[in-house]
C-alpha positions as CSV (number, residue, x, y, z in Angstrom):
1,X,49.1,-3.2,-22.7
2,X,47.3,-6.5,-23.3
3,X,46.7,-7.2,-27.3
4,X,42.9,-6.6,-27.0
5,X,42.9,-3.4,-25.3
6,X,46.2,-1.9,-27.8
7,X,43.9,-3.2,-30.6
8,X,40.6,-1.2,-29.9
9,X,43.1,1.6,-28.7
10,X,44.3,1.6,-32.4
11,X,40.9,0.3,-34.2
12,X,39.6,4.1,-31.9
13,X,42.4,6.0,-33.2
14,X,42.1,5.1,-36.9
15,X,38.4,5.4,-36.8
16,X,38.5,8.7,-35.4
17,X,41.4,9.9,-38.2
18,X,39.0,8.7,-40.5
19,X,36.1,11.0,-39.2
20,X,38.1,14.0,-39.2
21,X,39.6,13.2,-42.3
22,X,35.6,12.9,-43.8
23,X,35.0,16.1,-42.1
24,X,37.6,18.2,-43.3
25,X,37.9,16.6,-47.4
26,X,34.2,15.7,-48.0
27,X,32.2,18.3,-45.2
28,X,30.9,14.8,-44.1
29,X,28.7,14.9,-40.9
30,X,27.6,18.2,-40.7
31,X,23.5,19.3,-41.8
32,X,22.8,22.6,-44.0
33,X,19.5,24.3,-43.9
34,X,17.8,26.9,-45.3
35,X,14.3,28.9,-44.6
36,X,10.7,28.0,-46.5
37,X,7.5,29.9,-46.6
38,X,4.7,28.3,-45.6
39,X,1.2,29.3,-45.4
40,X,-1.1,28.2,-42.7
41,X,-4.6,28.7,-42.3
42,X,-6.0,30.0,-38.9
43,X,-9.8,29.8,-38.3
44,X,-11.6,33.1,-36.8
45,X,-14.4,32.1,-34.7
46,X,-15.6,35.6,-35.2
47,X,-15.3,36.4,-38.9
48,X,-16.5,33.4,-41.6
49,X,-13.3,33.2,-43.0
50,X,-10.1,31.7,-42.7
51,X,-7.3,33.7,-42.3
52,X,-3.7,32.7,-44.0
53,X,-0.8,33.1,-42.2
54,X,2.9,32.5,-44.2
55,X,5.8,31.6,-41.6
56,X,8.7,30.5,-42.0
57,X,10.1,27.0,-41.5
58,X,13.8,25.7,-41.3
59,X,13.9,23.0,-43.3
60,X,17.1,20.2,-44.1
61,X,18.6,20.4,-47.7
62,X,20.7,17.7,-49.8
63,X,24.6,18.5,-49.0
64,X,24.8,19.5,-52.6
65,X,23.1,22.2,-52.3
66,X,24.9,23.9,-49.8
67,X,26.3,26.3,-52.3
68,X,22.7,27.8,-53.2
69,X,21.3,31.2,-52.1
70,X,19.6,31.2,-48.9
71,X,21.5,27.4,-47.5
72,X,23.7,27.9,-44.5
73,X,25.6,25.1,-41.6
74,X,23.2,24.6,-39.1
75,X,25.5,24.4,-36.0
76,X,22.5,23.0,-33.9
77,X,21.6,19.7,-36.1
78,X,25.3,19.0,-37.1
79,X,26.4,19.0,-33.4
80,X,22.3,16.4,-33.2
81,X,23.8,14.8,-35.9
82,X,26.8,13.9,-34.3
83,X,25.1,13.2,-30.7
84,X,23.0,10.8,-32.6
85,X,26.2,8.5,-34.1
86,X,27.9,8.9,-30.7
87,X,25.4,7.4,-29.1
88,X,24.4,4.4,-32.1
89,X,28.3,3.5,-31.7
90,X,27.6,3.6,-28.2
91,X,25.0,0.9,-28.5
92,X,27.0,-1.0,-31.2
93,X,30.2,-1.4,-28.1
94,X,28.1,-3.5,-26.2
95,X,29.6,-6.4,-29.1
96,X,32.9,-5.9,-27.9
97,X,31.3,-6.1,-24.0
98,X,29.9,-4.7,-20.7
99,X,32.0,-1.4,-21.0
100,X,31.2,2.0,-19.9
101,X,30.3,3.6,-23.1
102,X,27.2,1.2,-23.3
103,X,26.3,2.2,-19.8
104,X,26.5,5.9,-20.2
105,X,24.4,5.7,-23.5
106,X,22.2,2.7,-22.3
107,X,21.7,5.5,-19.6
108,X,20.9,8.5,-21.7
109,X,18.5,6.5,-23.3
110,X,16.5,5.0,-20.6
111,X,16.8,8.5,-19.0
112,X,15.6,10.5,-22.4
113,X,12.7,8.4,-22.7
114,X,11.4,8.6,-19.3
115,X,11.7,12.0,-19.6
116,X,9.8,11.9,-22.8
117,X,7.2,10.3,-22.3
118,X,7.1,12.2,-18.4
119,X,6.3,15.6,-20.8
120,X,4.0,14.1,-23.5
121,X,1.9,12.5,-20.5
122,X,2.0,15.8,-18.7
123,X,0.7,18.2,-21.4
124,X,-1.5,15.7,-22.9
125,X,-3.0,14.2,-19.5
126,X,-2.5,17.0,-16.8
127,X,-3.5,19.9,-19.4
128,X,-5.5,19.0,-22.0
129,X,-7.5,16.5,-20.6
130,X,-7.9,17.1,-16.8
131,X,-7.6,21.1,-16.4
132,X,-8.9,21.3,-19.8
133,X,-12.0,20.0,-18.5
134,X,-12.0,21.8,-14.8
135,X,-10.7,25.3,-15.9
136,X,-11.7,25.4,-19.7
137,X,-12.0,29.7,-19.5
138,X,-8.2,29.6,-17.9
139,X,-6.8,27.1,-20.4
140,X,-8.6,28.6,-23.0
141,X,-6.5,32.2,-22.0
142,X,-3.3,30.2,-21.1
143,X,-1.7,27.5,-22.7
144,X,-4.4,26.2,-24.5
145,X,-6.2,28.7,-26.9
146,X,-8.1,26.9,-29.4
147,X,-9.9,24.4,-26.8
148,X,-13.5,23.4,-27.2
149,X,-14.5,23.0,-24.2
150,X,-17.2,25.3,-22.7
151,X,-18.6,24.3,-19.7
152,X,-15.7,22.5,-16.6
153,X,-17.1,18.8,-16.3
154,X,-16.7,18.1,-12.5
155,X,-16.8,14.7,-13.3
156,X,-13.0,14.6,-13.5
157,X,-12.6,16.0,-10.0
158,X,-12.8,12.3,-9.4
159,X,-9.6,11.1,-11.4
160,X,-8.0,14.0,-9.7
161,X,-9.1,12.9,-6.7
162,X,-7.5,9.5,-7.1
163,X,-4.4,10.9,-8.6
164,X,-3.8,13.2,-5.4
165,X,-4.5,9.7,-3.7
166,X,-1.6,7.8,-5.4
167,X,1.0,10.3,-4.6
168,X,0.3,9.0,-0.4
169,X,3.0,6.7,-1.7
170,X,5.3,9.0,-1.1
171,X,4.6,10.1,1.9
172,X,6.6,9.0,5.1
173,X,3.2,7.4,6.5
174,X,-0.5,7.1,4.8
175,X,0.7,4.8,2.0
176,X,-2.2,2.9,2.6
177,X,-4.5,5.5,0.2
178,X,-2.3,4.9,-2.6
179,X,-3.8,0.9,-2.9
180,X,-7.6,1.5,-3.1
181,X,-7.1,4.3,-7.0
182,X,-4.2,1.8,-7.5
183,X,-6.1,-1.1,-7.0
184,X,-9.2,0.8,-9.3
185,X,-6.7,1.1,-12.4
186,X,-5.7,-2.4,-12.3
187,X,-8.9,-3.8,-12.3
188,X,-10.3,-1.3,-14.9
189,X,-7.4,-1.9,-16.9
190,X,-7.8,-5.9,-16.4
191,X,-11.6,-5.4,-17.7
192,X,-10.5,-3.7,-20.9
193,X,-7.4,-5.8,-21.6
194,X,-9.3,-8.9,-21.1
195,X,-13.0,-7.4,-22.9
196,X,-10.4,-6.7,-26.3
197,X,-8.4,-10.6,-25.6
198,X,-11.7,-12.0,-26.1
199,X,-12.7,-10.1,-29.1
200,X,-9.0,-9.7,-31.1
201,X,-8.1,-13.4,-29.9
202,X,-11.5,-15.7,-29.3
203,X,-14.1,-14.6,-31.4
204,X,-12.3,-12.7,-34.2
205,X,-10.5,-15.5,-34.9
206,X,-13.7,-17.9,-35.0
207,X,-15.4,-15.6,-37.1
208,X,-12.7,-15.7,-39.9
209,X,-12.5,-19.5,-39.2
210,X,-15.9,-19.7,-40.5
211,X,-14.8,-19.7,-44.3
212,X,-17.3,-21.3,-47.6
213,X,-14.8,-24.1,-48.6
214,X,-15.7,-24.2,-52.2
215,X,-16.0,-20.9,-53.5
216,X,-17.9,-19.9,-56.6
217,X,-16.6,-16.5,-58.7
218,X,-19.3,-13.5,-59.5
219,X,-20.3,-15.6,-62.7
220,X,-20.7,-19.1,-60.8
221,X,-17.3,-20.7,-61.9
222,X,-15.3,-22.4,-59.4
223,X,-12.4,-20.8,-57.5
224,X,-9.2,-23.5,-57.0
225,X,-6.9,-21.6,-54.9
226,X,-9.5,-19.0,-53.3
227,X,-11.3,-22.7,-52.4
228,X,-7.6,-24.3,-51.7
229,X,-6.8,-21.5,-49.4
230,X,-9.9,-21.7,-47.2
231,X,-9.7,-25.5,-46.6
232,X,-6.2,-25.2,-46.0
233,X,-6.5,-22.3,-42.8
234,X,-10.0,-24.4,-41.7
235,X,-8.1,-28.0,-41.9
236,X,-5.4,-26.3,-40.1
237,X,-6.9,-25.0,-37.5
238,X,-8.9,-28.6,-36.9
239,X,-5.0,-30.5,-36.7
240,X,-4.0,-27.3,-34.1
241,X,-7.6,-27.9,-31.8
242,X,-6.6,-32.0,-32.1
243,X,-3.4,-31.9,-30.9
244,X,-4.5,-30.2,-27.3
245,X,-7.8,-32.4,-27.4
246,X,-7.0,-35.0,-25.2
247,X,-9.9,-37.0,-24.0
248,X,-9.2,-39.2,-27.1
249,X,-6.2,-41.4,-27.3
250,X,-3.9,-39.2,-30.2
251,X,-3.9,-43.1,-32.1
252,X,-5.2,-43.9,-35.5
253,X,-6.6,-40.8,-37.4
254,X,-6.6,-38.8,-34.3
255,X,-2.7,-39.0,-33.9
256,X,-2.2,-38.4,-37.1
257,X,-4.0,-34.9,-37.2
258,X,-2.3,-34.5,-34.0
259,X,0.8,-34.8,-35.9
260,X,-0.5,-32.7,-38.1
261,X,-1.1,-30.0,-35.8
262,X,2.4,-30.5,-34.1
263,X,4.0,-28.8,-38.3
264,X,1.1,-26.7,-38.4
265,X,2.1,-24.8,-34.4
266,X,5.9,-24.9,-35.5
267,X,5.8,-23.0,-39.1
268,X,3.4,-20.7,-37.3
269,X,5.8,-19.7,-34.9
270,X,8.9,-20.2,-37.4
271,X,7.0,-17.5,-39.4
272,X,6.0,-15.1,-36.1
273,X,10.4,-15.5,-34.7
274,X,10.9,-14.8,-38.5
275,X,8.9,-11.9,-38.4
276,X,10.3,-10.7,-35.2
277,X,13.7,-10.9,-36.6
278,X,12.9,-8.9,-39.3
279,X,12.0,-6.2,-37.6
280,X,15.1,-6.5,-35.8
281,X,17.0,-6.6,-38.4
282,X,15.3,-3.4,-40.0
283,X,16.3,-1.9,-37.4
284,X,19.7,-2.3,-37.4
285,X,19.5,-1.6,-41.4
286,X,17.7,2.0,-40.7
287,X,20.8,2.5,-38.1
288,X,23.5,1.8,-39.9
289,X,22.2,3.4,-43.6
290,X,22.3,6.7,-40.9
291,X,25.2,6.1,-40.2
292,X,26.5,5.7,-43.6
293,X,24.4,8.0,-45.2
294,X,23.7,10.9,-43.4
295,X,27.0,11.0,-41.1
296,X,29.3,9.6,-43.2
297,X,28.1,10.2,-46.5
298,X,29.4,7.2,-47.9
299,X,26.5,6.1,-49.5
300,X,25.8,8.9,-51.2
301,X,28.6,11.1,-51.5
302,X,27.3,13.7,-53.1
303,X,24.6,13.7,-51.2
304,X,21.8,13.6,-53.4
305,X,19.1,11.3,-51.7
306,X,17.2,14.1,-50.4
307,X,16.2,14.9,-53.8
308,X,14.3,12.2,-54.5
């Protein structure tokens, strides 16, 4: 056996023994729940006042409350906790290298995400949006009792026909039929995105740059820091534009402004990259907190975090 393989095998054995010991001695890796009664108001069209219905909901409780009356061990939630921990460790195993565990976990993540997106799109777009507007009476009696649509909207036949045309892409012949709705969707999406980018990245940025260089308060006093901030923003925009202005040779004052624009661009790119890295670090911290706290109970051994 290779030394690297032997080392990882010993690590897995020791880690498994540690998990079993934590589960036996402290009960780590378990989830406790209790039934909680909640009151929900349901509007009734026949009556003017809303009816109050009492329902029961299962809520998770901190482990230190597991001995209280009504608290029970949830095998379903515990199984889900261990599955989530195993998937997290499977993704982290990529630090070791590309391995079968990582591939299986990646396939589970991609497959479950695609399935979830498909179910959400099917229910929100096909059932509620399309069928709810074409067959409101049938949907109100079957799948959507609280549907507000009263009369069928025949305009929704257009997206229905276009959706059926898209399915011709899967047929052995007649694939060219799907090009027409696909071209329409791509063109419409490009048009909407272009208008959004023009408003957010062009006109809105120009509007935000138009600001007073000298800021005064309500009593007419000079606001130094507010004025300095506005001057910095306007000056930074001007020197950045100077760097991209190639009709004049970058020498003399123009060259100095262009080089200053490079510094402003580098600071901006660095801040954006740092913000992206901090977002990824926050995700990593969240996963580590899940493993060490929710799963292993190492951060809060008494399980009091849910009380906060």
